[in-house]
C-alpha positions, 0 to 999 in steps of 0.5 A: 817105458823109459823108466823100465829101460833106465832101471834095466840098464842100471841093473845091467851095469851093476851086474857087470860091475859085480862080475868084474869084482868076481873075476879079480878073485882067483880063488872064487873063480877056481872054486865056483867059477865054471862048471866043472870047476877048476877045483873039481880036478885040481884039488885031487889031481883027477886025470893027472891034473896038477894039484894046487899046493903041490909044485912037484905036480906042475913040472914043465908048466912052471916054466910057462908064462901065465899067458901060455897057461891061460891059452892052454886053459882056453884051448884045453889039454889032455882030459881038461876040456876047453874052458874058453867058452865057460869063463872070460879071459880075466876069470881064467887068468885070475884062476891060473894066478891063484893056482900058481900062488898056492905053489910058493 
């Protein structure tokens, strides 16, 4: 029984470790991290979502800090549902930072 608990604990540590690597990869979070994915709307501008790679779509959002944008993602805005329960704050931050990086 102890051996099973040790193995289960090791598996849990390995999973948490792999999730933190995933959280650091904003492009992966953007494309595959939540359901619906960020890309579902932000690739095509669905429901007036600002598109990645199109700085003109972002308007006043470009004046906001990453913290403010992450707060908006967590709470939801317009047609975007609240995403705070679907991903960690680190994953949401990584996705936001990835989207902003496409605007340069």
